[in-house]
Each structure stands twice: as structure tokens, then as C-alpha cells.
C-alpha positions as CSV (number, residue, x, y, z in Angstrom):
1,X,0.0,-0.1,0.1
2,X,1.1,3.4,-0.8
3,X,1.7,6.0,2.0
4,X,-1.4,7.9,0.7
5,X,-3.6,5.0,1.1
6,X,-2.5,4.3,4.6
7,X,-3.1,8.0,5.7
8,X,-6.6,7.9,4.1
9,X,-7.3,4.7,5.9
10,X,-6.3,6.1,9.2
11,X,-8.5,9.3,8.6
12,X,-11.4,7.2,8.0
13,X,-10.8,5.1,11.1
14,X,-10.5,8.2,13.3
15,X,-13.6,9.6,11.6
16,X,-15.6,6.5,12.5
17,X,-14.3,6.4,16.0
18,X,-15.0,10.0,16.6
19,X,-18.6,9.6,15.3
20,X,-19.2,6.5,17.4
21,X,-18.0,8.3,20.6
22,X,-20.4,11.4,19.8
23,X,-23.4,9.0,19.1
24,X,-22.7,7.2,22.3
25,X,-22.6,10.3,24.5
26,X,-25.2,12.2,22.7
27,X,-28.0,9.7,22.1
28,X,-28.8,8.3,25.5
29,X,-32.0,6.6,26.7
30,X,-33.6,9.4,28.7
31,X,-36.2,7.2,30.0
32,X,-33.7,5.1,32.1
33,X,-32.6,8.2,34.0
34,X,-36.0,9.7,34.4
35,X,-38.0,9.3,37.6
36,X,-40.9,7.0,37.5
37,X,-44.3,8.4,36.8
38,X,-46.1,9.0,40.1
39,X,-49.6,8.5,38.7
40,X,-49.0,4.7,38.5
41,X,-51.3,3.1,40.9
42,X,-49.8,1.3,44.0
43,X,-50.9,-1.5,45.9
44,X,-49.3,-1.9,49.3
45,X,-50.0,-4.9,51.7
46,X,-48.3,-5.7,55.0
47,X,-47.9,-9.4,55.8
48,X,-46.0,-10.5,59.0
49,X,-44.4,-7.2,59.4
50,X,-43.2,-7.4,55.7
51,X,-44.5,-4.5,53.4
52,X,-45.0,-5.6,49.9
53,X,-45.7,-2.9,47.2
54,X,-46.4,-3.4,43.5
55,X,-46.9,-1.1,40.7
56,X,-49.9,-1.7,38.4
57,X,-50.7,-4.9,40.7
58,X,-54.2,-6.5,40.6
59,X,-54.1,-8.8,43.5
60,X,-56.4,-9.4,46.2
61,X,-55.9,-9.9,49.8
62,X,-56.2,-13.7,49.6
63,X,-53.5,-13.9,46.8
64,X,-50.8,-12.2,49.0
């Protein structure tokens, strides 16, 4: 390979690396870092001094 081809390959590799780093740090999943919605209904039950809390739960007292 000529010196010119090697330099072009290195420049392309650096551009790809920089693009991946920019995308990694700029495109993040905002839902993971966001707080949970407080409007989701909770069911809380205390059994033998142990409190059980479930989001979107539909259990009855007999199922705990």
C-alpha cells in the first residue's frame, strides 16, 4: 500500500471512532434516567411485618 492509502485509511478510522463516541454520549436513553411516573397506581400490603408494594398490581388480599 502506498503512503497515501495508509493515511486515508487512518483518517477514515478516526472519523468512524469519533462519530461512534459522539453518538454514544449524545444519544442516550432518557427514560432510564427519568423518575418513575407518580400517577401509576400502587398496591401496598403488610404481611407478617413485611411490606409488599407493587406497581400496576391487581392482586387481592387472599393472593398475597
